[in-house]
C-alpha positions in Angstrom: 107.8 85.7 139.9 108.6 85.0 136.3 112.1 84.5 134.9 111.9 86.0 131.4 114.8 87.3 129.4 114.8 90.6 131.3 115.2 88.9 134.6 117.7 86.3 133.5 120.7 88.6 133.5 119.9 89.9 136.9 119.4 86.4 138.2 122.7 85.2 136.9 124.4 88.2 138.5 122.8 87.6 141.8 123.6 83.9 141.8 127.3 84.6 140.9 127.6 87.1 143.8 126.0 84.5 146.1 128.3 81.7 145.1 131.5 83.8 145.3 130.5 85.4 148.6 129.8 82.0 150.2 133.1 80.7 149.0 134.9 83.7 150.4 133.2 83.4 153.8 134.1 79.7 153.9 137.8 80.4 153.1 137.9 83.2 155.7 136.5 80.9 158.4 139.0 78.2 157.4 141.8 80.7 157.8 140.6 82.1 161.1 140.4 78.6 162.6 143.9 77.7 161.4 145.3 80.9 163.0 143.4 80.2 166.2 144.4 76.6 166.6 147.9 76.9 165.1 150.0 73.7 165.1 147.6 72.0 167.5 145.4 70.6 164.7 145.4 67.1 163.5 144.3 66.0 160.1 141.4 63.8 159.2 141.4 62.4 155.7 143.6 65.3 154.6 141.6 68.1 156.2 142.3 69.8 159.5 140.1 68.8 162.3 138.6 72.3 162.6 137.1 72.0 159.1 135.2 68.9 160.2 133.9 70.8 163.3 132.9 73.7 161.1 131.1 71.3 158.7 129.1 69.9 161.7 128.2 73.4 162.9 127.0 74.4 159.4 125.0 71.2 159.0 123.4 71.5 162.4 122.8 75.2 162.8 123.1 77.0 159.4 121.4 74.7 156.9 118.1 74.2 158.9 117.7 78.0 159.3 118.4 78.6 155.6 115.9 75.9 154.5 113.3 77.4 156.8 114.0 80.9 155.4 113.7 79.5 151.8 110.2 78.1 152.5 109.1 81.3 154.3 110.3 83.5 151.5 108.4 81.4 149.0 105.2 81.5 151.1 105.7 85.3 151.4 105.7 85.4 147.6 102.4 83.5 147.5 103.8 80.1 146.8 102.9 77.1 148.9 105.3 74.2 149.7 104.3 72.2 146.6 105.1 75.1 144.3 108.3 75.8 146.2 109.4 72.2 145.5 108.7 72.3 141.8 109.5 75.9 140.9 112.8 76.9 139.3 115.4 78.9 141.1 114.8 82.0 139.0 111.1 82.0 139.9 111.7 82.0 143.7 112.7 85.0 145.9 116.5 85.5 146.3 116.3 84.4 150.0 115.2 81.0 148.8 118.6 80.5 147.1 120.7 81.2 150.2 120.8 77.6 151.2 122.3 76.5 147.9 124.9 79.3 148.2 125.8 78.0 151.6 126.0 74.4 150.4 128.2 75.4 147.5 130.5 77.4 149.9 130.7 74.5 152.3 132.3 72.5 149.6 134.3 75.1 147.6 136.1 76.3 150.7 137.9 72.9 150.8 138.8 73.0 147.1 141.1 76.1 147.1 143.1 73.9 146.8 141.8 70.4 147.5 144.3 68.6 149.8 146.3 66.1 147.8 146.3 63.4 150.5 142.5 63.3 150.9 140.7 60.2 149.6 139.4 59.9 146.0 135.8 59.5 147.1 136.0 62.7 149.1 137.3 64.6 146.1 134.5 63.2 143.9 131.9 64.1 146.6 133.1 67.7 146.6 133.1 68.1 142.9 129.7 66.4 142.5 128.0 68.6 145.1 129.4 71.9 143.6 128.3 70.8 140.1 124.9 69.9 141.3 124.5 73.3 143.0 125.3 75.0 139.7 122.9 72.9 137.7 120.1 73.4 140.3 120.3 77.2 139.8 120.0 76.7 136.0 117.2 74.1 136.0 113.8 75.5 135.0 112.0 73.4 137.7 112.7 71.4 140.9 114.9 73.9 142.8 113.0 73.4 146.1 113.2 69.6 145.6 116.9 69.9 145.2 117.1 71.9 148.5 115.0 69.3 150.4 116.9 66.3 149.0 120.4 67.7 149.7 119.4 68.9 153.1 118.3 65.4 154.0 121.6 64.0 152.7 123.5 66.6 154.8 121.8 65.4 157.9 123.1 61.9 157.3 126.6 63.3 156.5 126.5 65.3 159.8 126.5 62.1 161.9 129.2 60.6 159.7 131.3 63.7 160.5 130.6 63.3 164.2 131.6 59.6 164.0 135.0 60.6 162.5 135.5 63.4 165.1 134.5 61.2 168.0 135.3 57.6 167.3 134.1 54.8 169.6 130.9 56.7 170.7 128.2 54.1 170.6 125.3 56.5 170.4 126.8 58.4 167.5 127.5 55.1 165.7 123.9 53.9 166.1 122.4 57.3 165.0 124.8 57.3 162.0 123.8 53.8 160.9 120.1 54.8 161.2 120.2 58.2 159.5 122.5 57.2 156.6 120.1 54.7 154.9 117.1 56.8 155.8 118.6 59.9 154.1 119.7 57.9 151.1 116.2 56.5 150.6 114.6 59.9 150.9 117.2 61.4 148.4 116.5 58.6 145.9 112.8 59.3 146.1 113.4 63.0 145.4 115.6 62.0 142.5 112.8 60.0 141.0 110.4 62.9 141.3 112.9 65.2 139.6 113.4 62.6 136.8 109.7 62.8 136.0 109.7 66.6 135.6 109.2 67.0 131.9 110.0 70.7 131.9 113.6 70.0 132.8 115.8 69.1 129.9 116.4 65.3 129.6 120.2 65.5 129.9 119.9 67.5 133.1 117.4 65.1 134.6 119.5 62.1 133.7 122.7 63.7 134.9 121.2 64.7 138.2 119.6 61.3 138.8 122.8 59.4 138.0 124.7 61.6 140.4 122.0 61.1 143.0 122.1 57.3 142.7 125.9 57.2 142.6 126.3 59.4 145.8 123.7 57.4 147.7 125.2 54.0 146.7 128.7 55.3 147.7 127.4 56.6 151.0 125.5 53.5 151.9 128.4 51.2 150.9 130.7 53.2 153.2 128.2 52.9 156.1 128.0 49.2 155.6 131.7 48.9 155.7 131.9 51.0 158.9 129.3 48.6 160.4 131.5 45.6 159.4 128.8 44.1 157.2 130.8 44.1 154.0 134.6 44.1 153.7 137.0 44.9 156.5 135.6 47.1 159.2 137.0 50.6 159.1 137.2 52.5 162.5 136.9 56.2 162.3 139.5 57.9 164.4 141.2 61.2 165.1 144.1 60.1 162.9 145.2 62.1 159.9 144.6 61.1 156.4 139.8 65.1 156.7 136.5 65.4 154.3 134.8 64.9 155.3 135.2 61.7 155.7 138.2 60.3 157.7 138.4 56.7 158.2 141.8 55.4 159.3 143.6 53.6 162.0 144.3 55.4 165.3 147.4 57.5 165.3 148.4 56.7 168.9 148.5 52.9 168.5 150.4 53.3 165.2 153.0 55.5 166.8 153.3 53.1 169.8 153.7 50.2 167.4 156.4 51.9 165.4 158.2 53.0 168.6 158.2 49.4 169.8 159.5 48.1 166.5 162.3 50.7 166.4 163.2 50.0 170.0 163.4 46.3 169.2 165.6 46.9 166.2 167.9 49.2 168.2 168.2 46.5 171.0 169.1 43.8 168.5 171.8 45.8 166.8 173.3 47.0 170.0 173.4 43.7 171.8 174.2 41.7 168.7 177.1 44.0 167.9 178.6 43.5 171.3 178.7 39.7 171.1 180.5 38.8 167.9 181.4 35.3 168.9 182.3 32.4 166.5 181.5 28.8 167.1 179.2 29.4 170.0 175.5 30.0 170.1 174.5 33.6 171.0 172.2 34.5 173.8 168.5 34.0 173.3 167.1 36.8 171.2 170.5 38.1 170.1 171.5 37.8 166.5 175.3 38.1 165.6 176.3 40.4 162.8 177.7 38.1 160.2 179.0 40.8 158.0 181.8 41.5 160.6 183.0 37.9 160.8 186.6 38.9 160.3 186.5 41.0 163.5 185.1 38.2 165.8 187.3 37.7 168.8 188.4 34.2 169.9 186.4 32.9 172.7 189.4 32.0 174.7 190.6 35.6 174.4 187.5 37.0 176.0 187.9 38.4 179.6 187.1 36.1 182.4 184.0 38.0 183.3 182.6 37.7 179.8 183.4 33.9 179.7 181.6 33.5 183.0 178.6 35.5 181.7 178.4 33.2 178.7 179.0 30.0 180.7 182.2 29.2 178.8 185.2 27.1 179.9 188.6 28.7 179.6 189.2 26.9 176.3 186.0 28.4 174.8 183.8 25.4 175.1 180.3 26.0 176.5 179.6 24.4 179.9 175.9 24.4 179.7 173.3 25.9 177.4 173.3 29.7 177.8 170.6 31.2 180.0 167.5 32.4 178.1 167.4 36.1 178.6 164.2 37.9 177.5 165.7 41.4 177.2 162.8 42.6 175.1 159.7 41.4 173.5 
């Protein structure tokens, strides 16, 4: 199948329809999941949890089928796997391009609009993948190589997504740490092959290889941080702050910590405000409010029950050190 001037216009029209359709389907699925789950969703790195689940489903079920269909369509057109790897998108059957359409839609569905509170690396990842998809369709060679390389990377990303969705699962953690470097090495090898394709313009080869290296380094650096080998260990949780990558502290412990702090502050203000005494040490753990010094009652004017509670003599002098009450921690 050639890609002369007569076929170029039809190819661009077909590619545009495929990219727009994939984006529309992704946005529709996002909306359906939001309606179905309603307010029960939590956010992971700025994205609803349902989008992470949908990403795993696409990576595990949709992408493998589309890669297989791409190879089968090429073989049906008389091209073996080696020719499928090196041929340009316009020289392959339309079914061979469905994977790239799905990959583009899996990213563009999160960019309409991109959540403002997602991480910078997640934003860069989405823009780099969508740009790479567009360039792969325009490149004169290496379209199948792009499909194979990105599919391998998506397998590594799938276990990263599972780690974010289900933190603390030892098996997922181990598989994630194994598949991430393996997929990065395979993707770099594919990038080197693409870099040596002389038929592809030099600027396109350099841009693709630079993006490939940058993405692989960023992914591997993140995995090493997650393993605690470099920098502080980040534990993926179900907390909000999703693309697909969510690495944050647990929401439940944070809420409990804030609740304990607020409770402690309320206790200090309440008990401290009720014991505005001058010249005597307050109870253990109770801090007097010094800004209200003018309203402090005289010790000798306190009721007898209060003096007894504070171990004070009738003249206001303390008999013994006050008992150490631990009213809160």
